C-alpha positions as CSV (number, residue, x, y, z in Angstrom):
1,M,-30.7,-0.5,81.6
2,R,-33.9,-0.4,79.5
3,I,-33.8,-1.6,75.9
4,V,-36.8,-0.3,74.0
5,K,-37.7,-1.6,70.5
6,A,-39.2,0.6,67.8
7,T,-42.8,-0.3,67.1
8,A,-42.0,-0.6,63.4
9,M,-38.7,-1.8,62.1
10,G,-36.9,-4.3,60.0
11,M,-37.7,-5.9,56.6
12,C,-40.4,-4.4,54.5
13,F,-42.7,-6.6,52.2
14,G,-40.6,-5.7,49.1
15,V,-37.4,-7.1,50.6
16,R,-39.2,-10.2,52.0
17,D,-40.8,-10.9,48.6
18,A,-37.4,-10.5,46.8
19,L,-35.8,-12.9,49.2
20,E,-38.6,-15.5,48.9
21,V,-38.1,-15.4,45.1
22,A,-34.3,-15.9,45.5
23,R,-34.6,-18.7,48.0
24,S,-37.1,-20.5,45.8
25,I,-34.7,-20.8,42.8
26,E,-33.5,-24.4,42.4
27,N,-30.4,-23.6,40.3
28,P,-28.8,-20.5,41.6
29,G,-25.7,-21.0,39.4
30,D,-27.9,-20.2,36.3
31,V,-28.8,-16.8,37.7
32,T,-26.9,-13.5,37.9
33,I,-28.1,-11.0,40.5
34,Y,-28.0,-7.6,38.8
35,G,-26.4,-5.6,41.6
36,E,-27.3,-6.2,45.3
37,L,-30.7,-7.9,45.8
38,V,-31.0,-5.8,49.0
39,H,-28.5,-3.6,50.8
40,N,-27.6,-6.1,53.5
41,E,-24.2,-7.8,53.7
42,D,-25.5,-10.9,55.6
43,V,-28.2,-11.5,53.0
44,M,-25.7,-11.1,50.1
45,R,-23.3,-13.6,51.7
46,E,-26.2,-16.1,52.0
47,L,-26.9,-15.7,48.3
48,D,-23.2,-15.9,47.3
49,D,-22.9,-19.1,49.4
50,R,-25.8,-20.6,47.5
51,G,-24.0,-20.1,44.2
52,F,-25.7,-17.1,42.6
53,H,-23.5,-15.0,40.3
54,R,-23.5,-11.3,41.0
55,L,-22.7,-8.1,39.2
56,G,-21.8,-5.1,41.5
57,E,-23.9,-2.1,41.1
58,S,-21.1,-0.2,39.4
59,E,-20.7,-3.0,36.9
60,R,-24.3,-3.0,35.7
61,G,-24.5,-2.1,32.0
62,R,-20.7,-2.5,31.6
63,S,-20.1,-6.2,32.3
64,I,-21.8,-9.1,30.5
65,P,-23.6,-11.6,32.7
66,V,-22.5,-15.2,32.0
67,T,-25.8,-16.9,33.0
68,P,-29.0,-17.2,31.0
69,Q,-31.1,-15.6,33.7
70,I,-30.8,-12.2,35.4
71,M,-32.5,-11.3,38.7
72,I,-33.5,-7.6,38.8
73,T,-33.1,-6.4,42.4
74,A,-35.7,-4.8,44.7
75,H,-34.2,-1.4,43.7
76,G,-35.3,-1.8,40.1
77,I,-33.8,-0.7,36.8
78,C,-35.0,1.6,34.1
79,K,-37.3,0.4,31.3
80,L,-34.5,1.0,28.7
81,E,-32.1,-1.2,30.5
82,R,-34.8,-3.9,30.9
83,L,-35.5,-3.9,27.2
84,R,-31.7,-4.0,26.4
85,L,-31.3,-7.1,28.6
86,I,-34.3,-8.8,27.0
87,A,-33.0,-8.0,23.5
88,A,-29.7,-9.6,24.4
89,G,-31.5,-12.9,25.1
90,Y,-31.6,-12.9,28.9
91,R,-34.6,-14.2,30.9
92,L,-35.4,-11.7,33.6
93,I,-36.5,-12.6,37.1
94,D,-38.0,-9.4,38.4
95,T,-38.0,-8.7,42.1
96,T,-38.4,-4.9,41.8
97,C,-40.4,-3.5,44.8
98,P,-43.9,-2.5,43.6
99,L,-43.5,0.9,45.4
100,V,-40.3,1.5,43.4
101,K,-42.2,0.7,40.2
102,R,-44.7,3.3,41.3
103,A,-42.0,5.9,41.6
104,H,-40.8,5.0,38.0
105,D,-44.3,5.3,36.7
106,A,-44.9,8.7,38.4
107,A,-41.7,10.1,37.0
108,R,-42.4,9.0,33.4
109,A,-46.0,10.3,33.7
110,L,-44.8,13.8,34.9
111,E,-42.3,14.0,32.0
112,K,-45.1,13.0,29.6
113,M,-47.1,16.0,31.0
114,G,-44.2,18.3,29.8
115,C,-42.6,18.6,33.2
116,L,-38.9,19.0,34.1
117,V,-38.7,16.1,36.6
118,L,-36.9,16.8,39.9
119,V,-36.0,13.6,41.8
120,I,-35.5,14.1,45.5
121,G,-32.9,11.5,46.5
122,R,-29.3,10.5,46.8
123,R,-27.3,11.1,43.7
124,G,-25.8,7.9,42.3
125,H,-28.0,5.6,44.4
126,V,-29.2,2.5,42.3
127,E,-32.9,3.3,42.9
128,V,-32.4,7.0,41.8
129,D,-30.5,5.8,38.7
130,G,-33.4,3.5,37.8
131,I,-35.9,6.3,38.1
132,T,-34.0,8.8,36.0
133,G,-32.8,6.2,33.4
134,D,-35.9,6.6,31.3
135,L,-36.1,10.4,31.6
136,R,-34.8,13.0,29.0
137,R,-35.1,16.1,31.3
138,F,-34.5,15.7,35.0
139,E,-32.3,16.8,37.9
140,V,-31.5,15.0,41.1
141,V,-31.9,17.2,44.3
142,E,-30.2,16.0,47.5
143,S,-30.7,19.0,49.7
144,V,-32.5,22.2,50.2
145,G,-29.3,24.1,49.3
146,E,-29.3,22.6,45.8
147,V,-32.8,24.0,44.9
148,R,-32.7,26.8,42.3
149,R,-34.9,28.7,39.9
150,Y,-35.4,26.3,37.0
151,D,-37.2,28.7,34.5
152,E,-39.6,25.9,33.6
153,R,-43.3,26.3,32.9
154,R,-44.0,22.9,34.4
155,I,-42.1,21.1,37.2
156,G,-42.8,17.6,38.4
157,I,-41.4,16.2,41.7
158,V,-40.9,12.6,42.8
159,C,-38.9,11.2,45.7
160,Q,-36.6,8.2,46.2
161,T,-38.8,5.9,48.1
162,T,-36.6,6.0,51.3
163,T,-36.4,9.8,51.5
164,P,-37.0,11.2,55.0
165,P,-40.5,12.9,54.8
166,A,-39.2,16.0,56.7
167,L,-36.4,16.5,54.1
168,A,-38.8,16.0,51.2
169,N,-41.2,18.6,52.6
170,E,-38.4,21.1,53.1
171,I,-37.2,20.6,49.5
172,V,-40.6,20.8,48.0
173,D,-41.4,24.0,49.9
174,R,-38.2,25.5,48.6
175,I,-38.9,24.5,45.0
176,R,-42.3,26.1,45.2
177,F,-40.8,29.3,46.8
178,M,-38.1,29.6,44.2
179,N,-40.4,28.8,41.2
180,G,-43.6,30.7,42.1
181,G,-44.5,31.2,38.4
182,S,-44.3,27.5,37.5
183,D,-47.0,24.8,37.6
184,I,-45.6,22.4,40.1
185,Q,-46.9,18.8,40.4
186,Y,-45.7,16.7,43.4
187,A,-46.2,12.9,43.3
188,A,-45.9,11.4,46.8
189,T,-43.6,8.4,46.2
190,I,-42.1,7.8,49.7
191,C,-43.0,4.3,50.6
192,R,-45.2,3.4,53.6
193,P,-42.7,1.2,55.3
194,T,-40.2,4.1,55.3
195,L,-42.8,6.5,56.7
196,D,-43.8,3.9,59.4
197,R,-40.2,3.2,60.5
198,Q,-39.2,6.9,60.6
199,A,-42.4,7.7,62.6
200,A,-41.5,4.9,65.1
201,V,-38.0,6.3,65.5
202,R,-39.3,9.8,66.2
203,S,-41.4,8.4,69.0
204,L,-38.6,6.2,70.3
205,L,-36.2,9.1,70.5
206,N,-38.4,10.7,73.1
207,Q,-38.1,7.7,75.3
208,V,-34.4,6.8,75.3
209,E,-30.9,8.3,75.7
210,A,-29.3,6.7,72.6
211,L,-30.2,4.6,69.6
212,V,-28.9,1.4,68.0
213,V,-29.7,1.1,64.3
214,V,-29.2,-2.4,62.7
215,G,-28.6,-2.6,59.0
216,G,-26.3,-2.6,56.0
217,K,-23.8,0.3,55.6
218,K,-25.0,0.8,52.0
219,S,-28.7,0.9,52.9
220,N,-30.0,4.4,52.4
221,N,-33.0,4.0,54.7
222,T,-30.8,2.6,57.4
223,R,-28.5,5.6,57.3
224,Q,-31.5,7.9,57.4
225,L,-32.7,6.3,60.7
226,A,-29.3,6.9,62.2
227,E,-29.3,10.5,60.9
228,M,-32.6,11.1,62.6
229,A,-31.0,10.3,65.9
230,R,-28.0,12.5,65.3
231,N,-30.2,15.4,64.2
232,A,-32.1,15.0,67.5
233,G,-28.8,15.2,69.4
234,K,-28.9,11.5,70.5
235,P,-25.9,9.2,70.4
236,C,-26.3,6.5,67.7
237,A,-24.5,3.3,66.8
238,L,-25.1,1.8,63.3
239,V,-24.2,-1.8,63.4
240,Q,-24.6,-4.7,60.9
241,G,-24.8,-7.3,63.6
242,A,-24.4,-8.1,67.3
243,D,-20.6,-8.5,67.1
244,E,-20.3,-4.8,66.3
245,L,-21.8,-3.6,69.5
246,D,-19.3,-2.0,71.9
247,P,-20.2,-2.8,75.5
248,A,-18.3,0.3,76.7
249,W,-20.5,2.5,74.5
250,V,-23.7,0.7,75.5
251,N,-23.0,1.0,79.2
252,Q,-22.9,4.8,79.1
253,F,-26.7,4.9,79.0
254,E,-29.7,4.0,81.2
255,S,-32.0,3.5,78.2
256,I,-31.3,2.6,74.6
257,G,-33.7,2.3,71.6
258,L,-33.4,-0.3,68.9
259,T,-34.5,0.0,65.3
260,A,-33.5,-1.6,62.0
261,G,-33.5,-0.8,58.3
262,T,-35.9,-2.3,55.8
263,S,-33.3,-4.8,54.5
264,T,-32.4,-6.2,57.9
265,P,-33.5,-9.9,58.6
266,D,-35.4,-10.6,61.8
267,K,-32.8,-13.0,63.1
268,I,-30.1,-10.3,63.0
269,I,-32.4,-7.8,64.9
270,E,-33.1,-10.5,67.5
271,D,-29.4,-11.3,67.9
272,V,-28.6,-7.6,68.5
273,Y,-31.5,-7.3,71.0
274,R,-30.2,-10.3,72.9
275,R,-26.7,-9.0,72.9
276,L,-27.9,-5.7,74.3
277,L,-29.8,-7.5,77.1
278,A,-26.6,-9.5,77.9
279,I,-24.5,-6.4,78.0
280,A,-27.0,-4.7,80.3
281,A,-27.2,-7.8,82.6
282,D,-23.4,-7.9,82.9
283,H,-23.3,-4.3,83.9
284,E,-25.9,-4.5,86.6
285,P,-24.4,-3.6,90.0
286,E,-24.1,-6.3,92.6
287,P,-27.1,-6.2,95.0
288,F,-26.3,-4.8,98.5
289,R,-25.5,-7.5,101.1
290,Q,-25.4,-6.6,104.7
291,V,-22.5,-8.2,106.6
292,I,-23.3,-9.3,110.1
């Protein structure tokens, strides 16, 4: 069996930077993580074990942190929420990914130009909520089928940073088609790590029979990588770690590709890779021995 690694996979610089900040904090008990620092269960367990407090993403804005410091996650929050926390006396430790900040800035700039802002992304996702939190006029668009005629003179479009480029292009084309009389401005906000990892998966799928994707179940970009395989008609296993690999499933194939979401630590990827190699070795047929 061949195990082929994607040429680009795993943690992006935004996640690495956020983790470096968290790991450098000397008194974690003084800090509440405002949601999930990254969408990876192993990383969150590590931070919990160190003593960080944490508010679930659904609790943000409703529960009161008990610590003097709040860590803003890589997914970011809106400017209004940021100002509210500062006014309440909290000291903010900001680990928002710079590329997420760029999406926030683009959305606000489009609204300032008089546009209805359409955000291509997953409704209810923490990043999308952050982008839309400062906007007065917006709609979130998840699929081509949701696009309609908006009867707006000016329309601005941004994307959740982990949106699949092919999906974004389809939705933008449909918006232009349905709103031919509108001035439409499109700000390209899909992040480079997402583009690189999805391009690597597209290439990988041409070389293998199936795909293993490593990452958190809540990670949007991880799910998108798995969806690419399924859309291509390739079997796919989305696992959070090596223990979730099913040898019976793995052994169906002569070649398997390996990729990982942008929140997945290198060690977990390596553990899954080694487990795949071990499963493949156990499944190798016994060499032919001539009996004399």
